[in-house]
N, C-alpha and C positions, 0 to 999 in steps of 0.2 A: 206869388203867393202859392202855397201848396195846400191841397185838400187831403187830409189824412183820413182814410176810411178803414176803421178797425173796431171790432167790438171790445177789444181789450183796452180798458181805460188807462192802464199802466203803460202799455205800448204807445198809445196816443200821446200821453204826457211826456214820455221819454223822447219820442220823435219831435214833438213840438218844441220841447226845451232845447234839444240839440240844434234844431234849425233856427230857433230864435237867437241862440248864441252866435250864429253866423249872420244874423241880420235878416232872416227870411220870416215872413208872416205865414201863419197857418190857420186853417179852419179844420174842425173835426166833425166827422159823422161816425156814428157807431154801427151803421149797417148801410146797405145799398139804397134802401128806401130813403133814409135820412139824407144820403149824399145826393140822390136825384132831386129831392125836394129843395135842398140847398142850391144846387146848380140851376134849377128852374126859377128861383126867386132872386138870385144875386145879380147885381148890375156889373160886377167885375169877376168874370170866371177865373178860376185858378190857372196858373201856368203849367201845373202838373198835378195829377192825382196819384197818391200812393194808396194802393188798394189791396186789402187783405182778401182772401178768398173764402175762408170759413167763417161765416157770420150768420146770426139768426135773422129772421124776417125776410131779408133779401141778401143772398150771398154774392160774392164777387163775380161769379159767372153770370148770374141773373142781372146784376148791375151793368156789367160790361155789354151784355146783349141790348139792354134798354138804352144805354148810352150810345152805342153804335147805330141804333135805329133813329136817333135824333140828329139831324144834320149839324145843328149848332154845337151840341154836346160832343159829337163824334170828333170834333177838331181838337179837343183837349187831350194831350198825351197822358197815358196811364202807365205807371210802373207797378208791377205786382210786388208786394212785400208779404211773404207767407212762410208758413212752416211746412206747406205741402211740398213734397219732393218732386222737382220738375222731371226727374228721370222716369216718373210714372206716366208722363204725358199729360197730366191734368192742367198744366199751365200753358200748353201749346194751343195755338189757335185763338188766343185772346187778343192778339195784335198789340201786345204790350211793348213799350220801348225798352224795358229791362225787367229782370226778375231778381229781387233780393230775397235771400232766405234768412228767416229768423233763427237764431240771432244774427244780425248783420253788423259789421263794423261801421262805426260812425263815419269813418273816412269814405267808405263806399257809398253811404247814404248821401253825404254832403257832395261828393263828386257827381253823383247822379242828379241831384237837385240843381247844382250849379250849371249843368248842361242846359236846363230849361228855364232857370230863374236868374241866371247871371251869377258871376262870382262874388 
């Protein structure tokens, strides 16, 4: 299962549909606070979190800091999916397993997800 964290509902819908087509389940949160709330109340944590960086209320950097401070949540791998250019150094230091840039090809997304959720 993949947790998609992005404030853009259209992006969440596209990612969820693309992953569902390949047989993967998704959950959606529209900011970091929603994602943390979901993770703290679920009995089955996701295999992977796809995290946008630029969001209201709690952005991706704030979410990642809070996630890393919780020993149970810190175990869940995170991939950044963002429009932020990694060349500016803003995606470094987050400990992400990968960074996908919007717009990203579906093949790259499904390849990434298959590494953590099975083929």
